[in-house]
N, C-alpha and C positions, 0 to 999 in steps of 0.2 A: 412543549408545547409541541401538540400534533397538525401535523399537516397534510394533507392526502388530495390526490387528484391525477389524472391520470395517469393510474396504476405505481402512483411511491406514494410511501407510507415513511417518515421519517419524525426520529424522535428529537426534538430539541432543545435540550438542555443539559444537567448533570445525569445523563441515562447512558446505559450500555446498549452500542448496538452492533458492532461487532460481527458475527457471522447471522444476525439476523436483520440483516441490510436488504430489505428488499426492493426493487425493482422490477416490477411485474413485463412490463413493454418491452424491456430487454430482457429480462429472465436473468438477470447479473447474477442476483444468488448461486453459488455453485452451492447447489443442491445437492451434488455430489458429495459434500458431507453427511450431509443424511444416511449415506453408510454405517450400517448396524454397528456401535459399538459401545460398550456398555461404558454409562458415569462416567460421559466425557461431557463439555459444555460447550456445546454447537450446535448447529440447527436442531439435533437432539437434547431437549437441556433438561437437565435433573430439575429436581421441584426445591431448588435451595434456598428459600424467601429468606428478603432483607428487608425486615419491618423495624421501627425504631423497639425496643423491650429495657425493661429495666435488666443490672447486670442482677442474674440469680444471686441467693444470698448463701452465706460459707454452707456446703452439705451438713445433715446430721449427721452424727458417730453412725456409724452400721450396724445395726442389730442383727443379732444370727438368728433367724427363727427359723423351727423344721414346718418343709412344705407342704402347706394343705392342697389339695384337688380344689379346683374353680370346683363353686356350684351349679347344678344341672343343670344344663343348657335347654333353653326354651325355645323351641322351634316354632315356626309358624306355619299353617297351612290354611292360610286366605289367601295368599301372592297379595298382600296387602304392601305395598311401601310406604302406607301410612302406619299401620299395625308393628313394620317390621323397624321404621326407622324410631317411632315412640320409645321400644324395648331397647335398642341396637346403643339409641344414642348417650345414655347413660352409659355407656363400657367404654365411648370414644372419647380420648385425651387431648390435650394442646401439649407439645412438647415447646421447650423450648430452652436455647442458650446463649449466653455472649458471643457477641459476634467477633471475628478478627483483629478487627478492628479498633475494639473497644466500647463500638457505638449502637453499630449497628447488632443488631439478632439475628439469629437464626429461631424461625417462627414454621411449626410442623404437626404432624397429626400421630397417635399411637392408637392404640387398642389393650384394654386388660384383657391378658391370658391367664392371670392367676388368681384367686382373691388374697391370696399374700402378697401383692402387690408388684408382680411383675405384667409390663408392657411391652408392647412387640412394638417396634416402631423402623423408620432406615438408620442405617449407622452415617447419613449425610446428615441427617437431621440432626442429633446431636450432636455432632463438630466432636473434634478432639483436643483434653485437656482442659475441657472448658465446666464452667458448673452448672450443671443441668437441673432445670423446673418441668414440674407435671401440674396442670391446674385441669380436676377432675369436671364433671359434668355438673358437681354438688356445688362447684363454687371454689373447693376447699383446694388451696394449694401446697405442694408437696417439694421439696428439695430431693433430688435422687441419692439414695446411699451408696448405690452400686452400680457398676455396670455387670451386667450379669452372666451376658456372650454376648459375641459380637462376630461378625464375621466380614473383611472388608471388599471382598470378588462378590458375593451378592448384596452386598449393601444392606444387610442386617444387622440390628441392635436389638436385645431385650433389657431393660433394666429396674431395677426395682426401688419401688418407695413404699417411704412405714407406712404400713397400712392393712388393715385386713377385713375383711365380708366384703371386698370389692367384687362390683358384678363382671364377669369373665366372659367375654364372647366365645361359642362354642366353636372349634376347628372345623373347616372339612376338608376333603380330599381332593384338591385340586389335577388329579392325575383323570377326575370326572367332569371335568368342566368340558362342555361340546361349542362350538362354532352355534352362534346364533341366541344362548344362553341367556334367560335376560338376568342381572346385574345391576347392585346397585354400591355407591359408595359413600361416606358417610366421614368427614372431615372436616378441615378450618381455612377454606381458601381466603388467601386475601385478608385472613385476621377475622373472618367471618366463623365463629364457631357453630359445629353442628349444624354444617349447609351437607345437605342432600343429592346426591345428583342418580340419575339411573339410565343403562343405558345396555348395552347387548355384548357379549365376546365373539369379536371381531377372529380372530385366528389366535394359534400360537405360534411364535417365531422363535428362529434357533438367533440368540445373539450373546456371540463368545463361549460358547458352550455351555449357555443358562435356555432352557425353553422358555421364551414370557411371555404372558397373557397379555394378546394389543387387544384395547376397548375401544370401543365406540364408545365414547364418554369425555364430557369434557371437565378437565384439571386440570388446576390454579395452583402456582402456589400458596401452600402453606396443606394441599391434601396428602405430601409426602409421608410417608409411614402409615395413614389413615387404612381403615380396612375395605376391600373387598369382600360382597356380602354375594351371597345367591338372596332367593327369596324365600328360604327359610329360617333364613337370621346365622348361613353358618361362614365363616370368615373362608376364602378360598386363595385370597392375596392382599400381599403391601402397595399400594400406591408408591409409582416413583418416578415413574417420567412423562412428561408430554413432547408432543410433536410441535415446533414453532410455526409446519407448515400449516397447520389444519385444528382449529378448537377443539373438536370428536377427536381426538388421535390420542390415544396413551397406553400406558403400559403398566403392569405388573409384575410383581418376584410372585413365583407362586408359593403358597403356604407349607408346600408339603417340604421347602426347603427349611424353612423356620423350626420347623419340628426335632432334626438332630441338634440346633441349637438350646433347646427347652429340656430334653436327653441327655444333652452332656455339654453344660452350660462352661464357660471360663471366666469364671466372677473373677472382677476388678474393685475393688470399694476405692472409693471416691478420693479419699485422702492419698491415690496411689494416682489415681486418674489424672488429679490435677496436680500433681508434683511437677511438670516438664517446666524445668528454670521458676519455677513460682517463688514466690517473696518469701521470705520465714518471719510467720502471722506473729512470734514473738520482735521482732525490729519493726514492721512494714505494715499499718493498713492505707489501702489502695481505698481513692473515693471518684465517682466521678468518670468511670467507665476506665479506657486508653488501655494499651496493654504496658504494666509493669512485670519486669521480669528480674531474676536477679542470677550473677553468674560471675564465682571469680572475683569476690570481692566487689563485683560494680553493678549497679542498679542501670537499666535497660529501660527506655520508654519508648514507646510509636504508635500511632493512632489517632485519632481523633476523640477526643474527652465529653464526657455529654454535659459539661457544665457551657456558659457563653464563651463563643471565642474559642470552643472548642476545651475550655479548662479540663484540667484533671488532678488531681492529689495525691500526694503519699506521705501518709501523715509516718514522722518519729513515735515508736515506742519508749524514748530517752525525756524522762522529767524535766521542766524549766521549773525551777522551785518558785526563782526573784529577782528582778535588776538587781544589779548589771548582769547581761551574764552574754552570751555569742556562739553562734551558729556559724558553720562553715560548711562549704563542700567544693570540689573541682566540675566541671560542667564541661560537656565537649557536644556541642550541636552541628548534625549532620549538614541543616542548611542553617545560613545564617538570617534566615527571613523567619524563622521562628525564633521560636521561643520558651524558655527552660530554666530554671534558677532554685534558689531557696522558699521558701516561708517561713510566716515565725506570726506570735501571737493569735495561734487559731483555734478557734470555736470548735473546732474539729467539723466543721460543716462549711458553709459560705463567707463568715468572716474571717480575712487573714490580711497579714502584709503578705506583700510578695519584690522580690528584689534578684533580677533575675537581666540577659541578654538578652536584646530586640532588635533587629534590624542593623546590628554591630555597633550600639551603643546600650548602654547600662540604664537601667527601670527602675524605680521604688513605687509602686502601687497600693492601692490599700481595697479592698473587695468587704463592700457593706452587705451586700446580699449577692441573690441566682444572678442578675441580670445587667445591663451594660448600664441602666441605670445608677445601679448603685456600687458603681466604681467608678474610683477615683483617682487618677493618674497625677503621683505627688513630683516626681521628677523625670525627666530623659534626657540622659546627656552623653557626649561623646566619649570617648577616652583611646588616646594612644596607645594605654596600657593592656587594652583588652587586643586578645588575638584570637583573633577568626578563622574559624578551622581548626582552633587545638585547645588544648586544657586551659580553663581558664578556673581559679581561684575563688568563687565570692567567701565572702565574709561579712557579717553582718554583728556591730555590737548595739545593745540595747542597751541605755543607761537611765538613770532615774527619767531621764528631761529629754533627749535627743535619741537619735538614731544616726548611726552611721556605717555606712555601707561602703566595702576596699574592693579591690579585683586586683589580685596578682599584688597586693602590699600596697596598695595606693588608695587613701580617700579618693574616694570619684562621688558621692553622698553623702547630705549632713541634712536633717530635715528634725525639725519639734514634734511632728504631727506626733498625735497621742491619743487619738479617737478608742483603739483595743486598749484591752489590756491584757495582762499575761497571758499563754494558751499554747498548744501545742508547736512542735517543729516542722518541718520538711520539706518535701521535694515538691514544684508546680511544672508542670508543663502550660502548654496555651499552644490552637491552632493543630494542625498534622507535621508535630514535630516530630523528628526521632532525635534521641538526646541519651547521653552518657553520661552517668553521675558517679563519682569515688570519692574518697576520705569524709565521708560525713563526719563532721564533730558537734559537741554540745561544751561548751567549757567558760572559760574566763581568759581572755590575753594569748589568744588562738594565734602560731606561727605557721610563714605558708609551710608547706609542705617540703618546698625547696627553698632555698634561704634568697634574698632579692638580688637581684646584679645590677654594678654598676653601671652608668651609662657611659664610662669610659674604656671598661673592660669589655662592653657590650662593643664599641666602637675599633676598638681593634682587635678583635676576634673576626668583624666584620671586613675589618680591609683585611686580613688574612685571608679571609676565602673569596677574597673577589681578586687578589693581587694570588690564588691557586694556581694558574698556568704559568706562573714564574719559577714555579718550586716542586718536588717534586711532593705524593702525600706524604710519605716520610715525613719530611720536614714539616708539612703543613699540621703533622700530629704531635710534632714535638714540641709547638706553640703552645695547641689546642687543650694539649692533657692537661697544660697547669689549672685548669679552670672547666672539667669537661662536662658538670652539666650545665653550666650556662651556654656550652660552645654548642650542646645536642641541640639545645633548643633554639639556638640563633638560625644551626647548621637546620632542624627542621621548619623553621621560617619561610628561611630563604628557598627551602626546597617546595615546597607549600607556592609559594610566588610562584614558581618556576615550573609548576607542574599546571597551574593556573594558567599559563602561557600557552605552553605544548596543548592543553585541552582547549584551547581556544585555534590553538593552528590548526590542529586537527579538525576541527566543527567546518575551518574554511574550506579544508582537502577536500571533506566527504561533501559539501556542497556545491565544490566548483564540480566534483565526480557527477551525486547525482544530474546536476543542470545540465551536462554534457548526454547522460542517458536519454532523459530526458527528451532532448533536439533529437536528438537520432533518431526516438520510438515515433516521434509526431513526425519527424520527415516517413518513415514507413509508414504511415498511415496518410498521405498525402497523395499516395497513390491509387490508382483505382484496384477493386478489390483483388483481381485476376493477380497483381503482380505483387500484392504485400507478401513479403516472405512471413511466413507464421513462424518458423521456426528460429529465424534471427530474432522474429520482438519474442519470442520466450526466452532464447538464453539473454536478453536486455533485461525481462522484468528479473530476472535471477542475479543480472551484474549490479543493477540495483545496489545490492546488499554483499554483493563479490566481487569488488572493484578488481582483483588482481583475475577474475574467470577469464581464462583465454577464448573468444569466440570462434575463431578462426578453428580452434583442434578440434570441438564439437562439433562442426559445419565440418571437419574432414569427417568425423568421427561417422557422421550421419551418411557420408558419401559412400564411406566404406563399407557400411551394413547393406546402402541399398546396390552394393556392385555383387556382394553379394551373395545375396537375393537372387538377384537377375541371373547370376552365373549359375543358377538349377535351373531355369524354367526355358522349355522350348522357345523360336523364334515367335511362331503364333503361339503363345497362349493368351488366354483373351482373362475377362479378369477374373474369371471364379477358379480357374488357376493361379492367380497372382494372390488373390485374397490367401488361398489355402498356405502358399509359400509363405506368403508375409505373414499369417498368425501361427503358420509351424516354427516359424524361425526365432519369433520374439518371444516365445511363451513355451515353448517344451524346448527349442535347442539353446536357447540363453538366458530360461529362468525369469525373463520380463515379469511384475506381478505386481496387482493390489498392494496397497501398505495396509494392513488388517491389525498388525498389532503396535504399530507407532502410524497410526492413521493421521493424529493432527501433528503429525513434526512438519518445520516450515519445510524440510530437504523436500517434503512430497510436492512441493511449489517451485522452487528450483529445476528447469530442465538437466543441465549439469548435471546435479547429480541425481536426476533420475534416470541418467546415461550411465554415471557410477557404481550407481547402488544398484541398477536396474528393482525401481523400487516407485510406488508414484502414486499419484491420485485419478482417479478415474479420468480429469480432467488433463493433466500433464500427460498420461499415458496413452491418451487417445489424440493429441496433439503430436506425437512421436507417430503414431499407427498413420495415422493422416498424410504427415510428411515424409514417410517413408515408401505411402502408396505410391504418393507423385512422382515420389522418385524410381521406380521401377514402374513407372507408365501406367498405372489405373488411373481411370479416369469418374468424378464423380465421387469420389471420398470426402464426409463431411463431419462434423460433429455436430452431436444435436444432442441440446441440455433440457433433458427430461426434467420433470419437478421429481427431487429427489434423487436424480442420479445421471451421470452425463454419460453418454453414449456416441459409437461413431455409427455413419450409416452409409453403405453402398449403393447408388441409383444408379439404375444399369439399361433405365430408361423403357422396360421391357416385364410387367407384370410388379409385383410386389418390392418394395425395397427392403433390404439384408440391412437387417439390425445390430450391431455387432459390440457385446459389452466387453469394450476392452478391459474393465477392472478382474473382470473374471476369467482370464483367460482369453480373451477373443471366441466367446461362447457367443454362438447364435441365436438370435431372439425373433421369436416369432409376435404378432402382436398383442396375442392373447399374452404373452412373459411380458413384453415393455409395461402390458394396462396394469398388469401383478403386484409387479415393480410399483410404479408409479401411486397404486393402490395401498400398499404395504405403506409406503413414506408419507402420502399426504392425506390418505382416508381418500378421493377422490378419484375417478377414471380418468383415461387417458383422452385428451382429445387432440382431436386430427391438427389443430394448430401447433401443439406442441410437440412432434416430429419436424416442424420447420429447421431448417439446416441454420445452425448460429455462424453471422460474421466473423472475422477473425478480429475486428478489431471488439464483439462481445465478447471472444474466446479470452484476450487477453483482460478486457475490463473484469473480467470472470476471476481469475487466476488473481492478477491485483487485489480483487473483494478479498478474497481467501485471506491475502497475507495480512491485510487492513486487520482481519478478523481476530488473527493469533498475536497481529500487536499488537492491539486494543485489552486484549488479557493479561500481556506480559510489558506492557513497555508501556511510556510519559506520553498524552494527544499529543506533544510537541513532535517526539519520535514519530507517532502513527500517523504523521501530516503525510510522507514521505510518499507513503501511495494512494494518498487521497488525491494529493497534485500531480501526480502520473497519472492518477485517472479522469482528474479535468481536464488536463494538456492534451490528452487523447478522445477525448468525448466532450468537448468545451461547452455543447449546448444541451448539457440534460442539469433538468434544473431539481432532483435530489439529488444530486453528487453536490454542486455545491451548498445546498443546504446541509449537508452533512457535513465538509469542509467548514461552512462557517461555523459550526455546531464542536468541531474540533477544537478550530482554532479560537472563539472562545474560550474553551475549557484549559487551553492552553496558554491563556496570558495573549493572547495577538491578534486584541478589538482592530489595530489598521487592515489586518488581512481580511477579518470577519464583515469591516462593513465594506471590503472591497464584491465580498460574494451577495450582502444584502443589495448593493446596488444594483449592481448583475441583476437581480430577480425582478429589481422595481423598473428598473431598465426593459426589461425584455415581459414583466408580465407573462410568466407563462402560466397557462392555467389551473385552477385547482390549488393552489399555492393562494396563503391567507393573505395578503398584502397589507390590508389592513394592519395587520402581527409585525408584519415584517417593517412596516414604516417607522413604529412604534421604537422597537428595537435598535432603528439602525440611527434613529433621530438621539435613544438613549445613549449610542457610543458614541 
C-alpha cells in the first residue's frame, strides 16, 4: 500500500524501504549515502530486478565454434528514434537467472555483439553460479552455454548462446560522447520487453576510478545490461544503475570497457559455472525452486519453493520397484516453525505423500495437485521422541495396505491411505525453511544410524549430568563412557536447552540496555535546541549497539582535541582563523577523512569509531566538526542536509555563508559548487530552502535512519525495529515513522505493536494518510 501526503512516501507491506525511506519535510534520508561508490545498494541502486520467473532449464552442452564477425552494422542517418528502435530492437534480449532464494529471479537486458551468439550484459544481471536464460526478440529462448568473459569491478559480462546468424549491434566509441548528445536506450524495464526511452548525456562522472556516463533518462528495473545508443544506432554504453532521488537520473558503463573483454575473454562453460555446491544430477533432481545444495555427504536447502506454501522437492534417482519398501533420512531444521522431510509415491511432479516434522510435531500428508485445495493432512501428532533443533531419523515403511511412519525408531503414525501408487522418493521442504539432510536410505527393514537408547539408561545419564557439580569431569566421563553415543546425545540436548535459556536472558539484557539508551536520548531532546548536547546524543546512537561504549572517555577526547586547537590560536582569533585552524587540525594533521572504500560500513555511523578510526560519513564527520567548532568558541556553525550530501556551514552574519564539505577534507564550497553536487546526485538544481540548517533532532534521526537502512539489508525485521523505536521515541509526532514502524512490526509478527501505531494514526488523523485503508488493516488485526 502506498501512503503519501505532506512530504512522506512510505510503502506498507512486504517491500524493502531501507535507505529509500524518504521524509521530505524533515529531509531525513541521509542522502549523503548518495556519495559515489560503484555498485552498492543504497541511494544509488543497481538495477537488480526481482521478478517471479521460472527456473532456467539445464544449460545446453557447450559447442565450440569458430568466432565469426558480426554482420555489417547498419547505421541510421535520419536521426529518427522510430527507425533506430525498429532495427535495434531485434538485437536486444531479455536475460534472466534463478534468484538467490530459489523463487525470485533476476531479470535484465542484454544485446547481441556477435553473430555467433555472444551477448553483452551486466554481471549482476546474470548472478553467480546460476542457470542463465536468454530470450530473443523473435521469441526463441536459449540456455546460456558459456560465460565468455566477465569483470567484477566494471560489472560487465559477455555470455554465449548456441545460435548463429544473429543481428549484432555495432559498437561505438564512448570516448567521443559529448555533454548534451541525444541518446536512446532499449531494454526490458519492469519486465516490459523492448521498451525504448530517449534522453541526453548529462555528463561523465568518475566513480571509484571509472568514468561513467551520467544520463538524463528514465531507467527502471530490467534495463540493466541494455544498450545505450547514439542516434546512428551505435552502442556507447551499458545501462547500469539509477538514482532513487530522481526518475530521470541514471548511469551507464562506457562501451570501451567492454571491448577488452571481447579481445581477451576468460571463458567458463556452464557446467563449471554451476558447480558451486551443486547437487549431483546422478543422485538428485530438484523441483519447484528453492536452493538445494550438497556438500560433504549432506544435502542443504533454503529459500522459498515455487509450490504453494513454499513447497519444493528434491527427487532421488533411486528406483522403487515394488512394495513393501522403506525410505529414511536424518533431518535437522534450523527453525522448528518450518517443515522438511521425506516424500514417497511421487509422480515426479505435484502428487506425492510427505512425512516431516512441522512446528515440533510430525505430519503425514498427501498432495494430489499444485494448490491447497488438493492437499490432504492425513495425520499430525506430537511425539516425545522428536528432538527439536537436533538430528531426527525419519523412516517410512510402505506395505501392501498400510503406511508406517517412525521418528528416531518409534512408530508415531499408521495410515491406511492408498490413493497414490508407487513412485519416486526424495526430500521436501515447505515455507522459508532451512534444513539439512543426511543418511538418505532406500531398502527393507532399515535401522537407525545409532541404536535406540533405553529409558533407564537415559535416566541414569541424566542423573549423572544433573549432579555433575559433586564430581570432577574425570569422574563423570568414567561413568558416561560406558555408552558414549547415548551420553553425547543427551548432553547435546541438555546443552541446547541451556543455550536457549541463556539466549533468552541475553535478550532481556539487551532490551534493558536499549530502554536505558532510549530514556536518556528522549531526556536530551526534552531540552531547548540550544541546550541539546549533539555530541552526547550521537554517542548514545552508537551505544545502542555497543553497550560497553564509555561515553565519558570520548567526551574527554573531544575536549582534549579542542584544547589542542585552541592552544595554537591567538586570543583575538576570529571565526575565519578558527575555521582554518580546525580544518588543518582535523584533516591535514590528524588524518580524518571520508570513508570512500568502505562507505556502507555501519562503523561510519558510530561516533566513537569515527574518532577511533578517523573515518566516517559526511553526517558523522560534520557532527564532529560542529562540536569541535563550538568547543573552540566558533559561533553559528551548523549542519546542512543538502540533497545527496551532508555538509556544514559557518554563518558569519556578514555576506554569504561559508559552506564546508567535511567529507572532502573540509573543502570550501561556493554556491555554484554546492549546486553542482546537488545536480550530480539528484538531477535538480539547488533550492534556497535546502541550505537551511538541520536541527539536532533531525541530525540524530537521520543517523538512526542510516543504521536502519543497513539493518534492513542485513538483519531481521524484528532486529531492525530497535532503530525505529528510538526514532519514534524522539520524534513521536511523525506519521511517516509510525507507519514505517507498523510495517516492520507486521513483518516481524508483532501485530499488537502494529495495532498501537495504526491506532495512533487513526486518533491523530494526519493529513495525506489513507485513513480508510488504515481502519481496514486495524480492524483486520
